[in-house]
C-alpha positions in Angstrom: 80.6 79.8 181.2 81.9 81.3 177.7 79.6 80.2 174.7 81.3 77.6 172.7 82.4 78.3 169.4 80.5 76.0 166.2 83.6 74.8 164.0 84.0 76.4 160.7 84.1 74.3 157.6 85.6 75.7 154.4 83.3 77.2 152.0 82.6 74.7 149.3 84.0 75.8 145.8 82.5 75.0 142.8 84.3 72.8 140.4 85.9 74.9 137.7 85.1 73.5 134.4 87.3 73.7 131.4 85.8 75.4 128.5 84.8 73.1 125.4 87.3 74.4 122.5 84.9 73.7 119.7 86.7 72.0 116.3 88.0 74.8 114.1 87.0 73.9 110.5 89.0 76.0 107.4 86.9 79.1 106.9 84.7 78.3 103.2 85.9 80.5 100.7 83.9 82.5 98.5 84.8 82.7 94.6 85.1 86.4 93.8 83.9 87.3 90.1 87.1 88.4 87.8 85.8 92.0 86.7 88.4 92.9 84.2 91.2 91.1 82.3 94.5 92.3 83.7 96.8 93.9 81.1 100.3 94.2 81.1 101.5 97.6 81.3 104.8 98.4 78.9 106.3 101.5 80.0 105.4 104.5 82.7 104.7 104.3 86.2 103.3 101.8 88.4 99.4 102.3 89.7 99.7 105.0 92.4 102.9 106.6 91.2 102.8 110.2 89.7 105.3 111.4 87.8 106.7 114.6 87.8 106.4 116.2 84.6 109.1 119.4 84.0 105.7 122.0 83.7 102.6 121.7 84.9 99.3 123.3 84.7 96.1 123.3 86.1 92.7 122.9 84.4 92.8 125.9 81.6 88.9 126.1 81.0 86.5 124.4 83.3 84.1 123.4 79.9 87.4 120.7 80.1 85.6 118.8 82.9 84.0 115.9 81.8 82.5 114.5 84.7 82.6 111.2 86.6 82.8 108.4 84.7 80.2 105.8 86.1 81.2 102.3 84.8 78.3 99.9 84.5 74.7 100.7 85.1 73.0 97.6 84.8 70.3 98.8 86.8 69.0 101.4 83.9 70.3 99.2 80.7 70.2 96.1 79.1 72.9 94.9 77.2 72.8 94.8 73.7 75.8 92.5 73.3 77.7 89.7 75.2 80.5 90.6 77.8 83.2 87.8 76.8 85.4 89.1 79.6 86.0 85.3 81.2 86.0 83.8 77.8 89.2 83.1 75.4 87.3 86.1 72.8 89.1 88.7 75.1 91.8 87.2 76.2 94.0 87.8 73.4 93.0 91.9 73.8 95.4 94.3 76.1 94.9 98.4 76.3 98.0 98.8 77.6 99.2 102.6 78.7 102.0 103.1 77.1 103.1 106.7 77.7 102.6 109.3 80.2 105.1 112.6 79.4 104.5 116.3 79.6 102.8 117.5 76.3 104.2 119.3 73.5 101.6 121.4 72.8 100.3 122.3 76.4 101.8 121.8 80.2 99.3 119.1 81.1 99.9 115.6 80.3 99.5 113.2 77.2 98.3 110.1 78.2 98.5 106.9 75.6 97.3 103.6 75.0 97.9 100.9 72.6 95.5 98.3 71.6 96.7 95.1 71.2 95.1 91.7 70.0 93.0 92.5 67.1 90.1 94.8 65.6 87.5 96.8 67.2 84.3 98.3 66.6 84.6 101.1 69.1 85.8 101.7 73.0 84.7 103.5 76.1 87.4 104.8 78.8 87.2 105.0 82.6 88.8 107.1 85.0 88.2 108.7 88.4 87.0 111.9 89.5 85.9 114.7 87.4 89.2 115.1 84.9 90.0 118.0 82.8 90.5 116.5 79.6 91.6 117.8 75.7 93.4 117.3 72.6 91.7 113.5 71.6 93.8 112.1 69.0 94.6 108.2 67.6 97.4 107.1 65.2 95.0 106.3 62.5 94.0 110.4 62.1 90.9 109.1 62.8 90.1 111.8 65.5 86.6 112.9 65.1 85.6 109.8 66.0 86.3 111.0 69.9 83.1 111.8 71.5 84.3 113.8 74.5 81.3 113.8 76.2 80.5 111.3 79.0 78.0 109.0 78.6 76.2 106.0 78.6 77.1 103.7 75.4 74.0 101.5 74.6 75.7 98.5 73.5 77.6 97.5 76.3 75.6 99.1 79.3 79.2 101.0 80.1 79.4 105.1 81.2 82.2 106.5 80.0 84.5 108.3 77.4 83.6 106.9 73.8 85.8 106.7 70.7 82.7 105.8 68.1 85.2 104.2 65.4 86.1 101.1 64.7 90.2 101.0 65.4 92.5 98.0 64.2 95.5 95.8 66.0 98.5 98.2 67.4 96.6 101.4 67.1 97.3 104.1 69.2 94.9 106.6 71.5 95.7 109.5 73.1 94.6 112.8 75.2 95.7 115.5 77.4 94.9 115.3 81.2 95.6 118.7 83.3 96.1 119.7 87.5 99.3 116.2 87.5 96.6 113.6 88.6 97.8 110.2 89.7 97.6 107.1 87.6 95.1 104.4 89.2 93.9 101.1 87.5 90.9 101.4 85.7 88.7 100.0 82.8 88.3 100.2 79.1 85.4 98.2 77.5 86.3 97.6 73.6 83.2 96.4 71.7 83.4 94.1 68.5 80.9 93.1 66.7 78.3 91.3 69.0 80.8 91.0 71.9 82.9 93.1 74.4 85.1 92.9 76.6 86.0 94.9 79.9 90.1 95.2 80.1 92.6 96.6 82.6 94.9 99.3 82.5 96.1 102.2 83.8 93.8 105.8 83.9 94.0 109.1 85.8 92.2 109.7 89.1 91.8 113.6 89.2 89.8 115.6 92.1 
């Protein structure tokens, strides 16, 4: 007699679990600090745009390579003045790039800024990379006040190119830069009395 086969029952499937979706919450925004006051650029290219001068020449002398400007070095310097970038003292100032054109005396590019908002006791400029720069001038004629060595200013702890003299409203500052760099957003520090301001402006970006 053939064996009787046992009836088979279908396997029991485990119940399907509906995943629990946790309630969503709006991400918590982290407040960001405002490093500089943004200037309104009066003329010339926007950041990242490079004009096409009629003639461009490379750096004519390696000694004109000024090195990099490193900005603030808070770990090695103690402010001897007050950073008032975020209050009304600094809101009146701007340091706009008002001209960027082929130099009349060389094949470099002349970069000119105008101080607006009042008098200052000195200023320090930044740029990116190792820029080849010379021919420092100011509309006051006090050109000797440019310190063309990149150093750290002890009163503001900002590392850059310093104009170590007083300046007045509407005074302009010019230097010549070679290699036709693009312009990017950078910083100038304006010092007045026991306070200083970090102001956004356009600066060369060099290799």
